[in-house]
N, C-alpha and C positions, 0 to 999 in steps of 0.2 A: 496760771503762769508755768510756762514750759522750763524745764531744766536745760542749762546752757552747759557745753562741754567744757571741761577745764583747759586751761592754757597748755598747748602742747610743748611751749618752751620751758615753762617754770612750774607747771601743774597747779597753778592758782585756781581756786574755785570761784573767784570773784569776777569772772568774766561778764561782760555785758555786750549788748548788740547796739550798733549805730550806723546807720546808712548801709545796711545789708553786709556788714562785716562784723566779726567778733573781735572785741579788743580787751586785753589784759590790762588792768590799772596798776598792776605790780610792776611789771616789766616792759609796759607799752608795747607788746607784741600784737599785730593784726593779722587776722587771717580769715579767708572766705569761708562760708558755712560749708560749702562742698568739700573743703580740705578736711574739717573736722569729721564729716561723715566717711570720708575715705581713711582716715587715720583709725577710726573705730572699727571698720572692717578688717583692716589688715593689722593684726596684733603681731608683734615681734617678741619672740622670746629669746632671752640671751642666757648663756651658762655662766658660771662663776668668773670667768676670764672675760666676759664681754662678747664672745663669739655668738651669732646668730644660730639658732638651733631651727632645724627643719624635720618634718616627719620623715622617719626610716633613718635618721642619724643613730651613730654609735656613740655611746657617751661612757664615761667612767665616773664613779662615785668618788668624792674628794674628802669624805670624813666618814667615820663610822655612825651608821644610823640605827637607832634602836626601833624595833617594830612594836607598835602598839597591838595589844591583845595576844602577843606570844612572846616567848623569851628569847626569840632570835635577833641577831644583828646582821646587817649588811655591812661588810667590811669596806674599808677604804681601798681604792683600786678595784672594786668589782665592776666588770665591764657589762654594760646593757647595750644590747642590739636591737635596731628596729623599734625607736621610740615614737610615740604618737603624741602629738601636742593637742591639748584640750584647754578649755577656758575653766577656771576656777583656781581655789587656793594651791592645790597641787596641780601644776600645769602639765606633767608628763605622765603619760599612761604606758606601762611597759610590763613585760614578763622577765622575771629575773629567774634564772636556772637555780633550782634549789628551793625557791621561796614562791614562785607562782607570780600571777598577775597583781600589780600593785601600782600605786601612784606616788610619783616623787616631785619635789619642789626643783626648779631648774637652778636655783642658787646652790644646791648640792651636787651639782654634776659638771664635768668639763668634756667639752667635745674632743673626740679622738681625731 
């Protein structure tokens, strides 16, 4: 049995296929399989305010972030230039002056 994609409207995992379309039993949303494949390819990352992030954007950190493995802290308001979006738990790769390369979560930054 193949794994079916989650509903793009309500994120329900109980989708099923009927007559060539995917159907969500919780919200009754129907969509073609091609739309599900396109949605998986084009991931959209948003900052804490809901703005869409893109590679090369400049963002600011919205809260103090403690660094694991060292005693440093990235202070609120730190500007990060030239971000790169990646898949994973920490979806921003960047280089912060004074700290070096690191990964951040998009929920802790705001687009400038």
